[in-house]
C-alpha positions in Angstrom: -0.2 0.1 0.3 0.8 3.7 -1.0 0.0 6.4 1.2 -0.6 9.3 -1.2 -1.2 13.0 0.3 -3.0 16.0 -1.7 -2.8 19.5 -1.3 -3.2 22.8 -3.5 -7.3 23.2 -2.9 -9.1 26.2 -1.8 -11.2 28.9 -3.1 -10.5 30.6 -6.6 -12.2 33.3 -9.0 -13.8 32.0 -11.8 -11.1 32.1 -14.5 -8.4 32.0 -12.4 -5.9 28.6 -11.4 -4.6 26.4 -8.7 -2.2 23.5 -8.9 -2.8 20.9 -6.7 0.2 18.8 -5.6 0.0 14.0 -4.7 3.2 13.5 -3.0 3.6 9.2 -2.5 5.0 7.8 0.4 7.6 6.0 -1.5 8.9 5.8 -5.2 6.5 4.9 -7.3 5.2 7.5 -10.0 8.2 5.5 -12.8 6.1 2.1 -12.7 2.5 2.6 -12.2 -0.1 5.1 -13.5 -1.0 8.0 -12.0 -4.0 9.6 -12.1 -6.8 12.7 -10.6 -10.4 12.4 -9.9 -12.7 14.7 -8.6 -16.2 14.2 -6.8 -19.0 16.6 -7.0 -21.5 17.5 -4.1 -24.8 14.7 -5.5 -22.6 12.9 -8.3 -20.0 10.2 -9.3 -16.3 10.8 -8.6 -15.1 11.1 -12.5 -11.4 10.3 -13.5 -10.0 14.1 -15.0 -7.3 13.2 -16.3 -3.9 10.6 -15.8 -0.3 9.2 -16.5 0.9 6.4 -17.6 4.8 6.0 -16.6 6.2 7.1 -20.4 3.0 7.9 -21.5 1.1 10.9 -22.8 -1.0 12.8 -20.3 -4.6 11.5 -20.9 -7.7 13.6 -19.6 -11.3 14.4 -20.1 -13.4 16.3 -22.8 -14.4 18.5 -20.3 -10.7 19.3 -19.3 -9.0 19.1 -22.0 -6.8 22.3 -22.9 -7.5 23.9 -19.5 -5.7 21.1 -17.0 -2.0 19.8 -17.5 -1.1 16.5 -15.3 2.6 15.9 -15.0 4.9 14.4 -12.5 8.1 15.2 -11.1 9.0 11.1 -10.1 12.5 12.5 -8.0 10.0 14.3 -5.8 7.3 11.2 -5.9 4.9 13.6 -6.7 2.3 14.4 -9.3 0.9 17.5 -10.2 -2.5 18.8 -11.7 -1.8 22.2 -12.9 -5.5 24.2 -13.6 -6.4 26.5 -15.6 -9.1 28.7 -16.6 -11.9 27.0 -13.9 -15.4 27.0 -14.6 -18.0 26.7 -11.3 -18.4 23.5 -12.4 -14.6 22.4 -11.7 -15.6 22.8 -8.2 -15.5 19.0 -6.3 -13.2 17.3 -4.0 -10.3 15.9 -6.1 -7.8 13.2 -5.5 -5.3 11.4 -6.4 -5.0 7.3 -6.9 -2.5 5.3 -7.6 -3.4 2.6 -10.7 -6.7 3.7 -11.2 -8.2 3.1 -7.1 -5.5 0.7 -6.0 -4.7 4.1 -3.2 -6.5 7.1 -2.6 -5.7 10.2 -1.1 -7.4 11.5 1.3 -9.0 14.8 -1.0 -8.1 18.2 -1.6 -11.6 21.0 -1.8 -11.4 22.9 -5.2 -14.4 25.5 -5.2 -14.5 28.0 -7.9 -16.9 30.6 -7.0 -17.1 34.6 -7.6 
């Protein structure tokens, strides 16, 4: 099992930016798929973006061109840069290893004026 700790959430106005970070308790980023998910109130958790070792990033259509997933293997950290944020991006954002094998505790992102 791997512990994942997210940070970087907060309150931002529409059009603003946030960068989320997810740090793993051990060196796994070069081995496993790492993904960001989100869950809005009353909705199911959805996959937002993921990145595989040696692979290209993948995004859900609703965030393409606005969000960027990246990783720093040396820091055991995966990032989600979120630009041009919209109210509908409001959710708890979770980091996950290998499509749900491990989860972080989540970080709240609220987009509101």
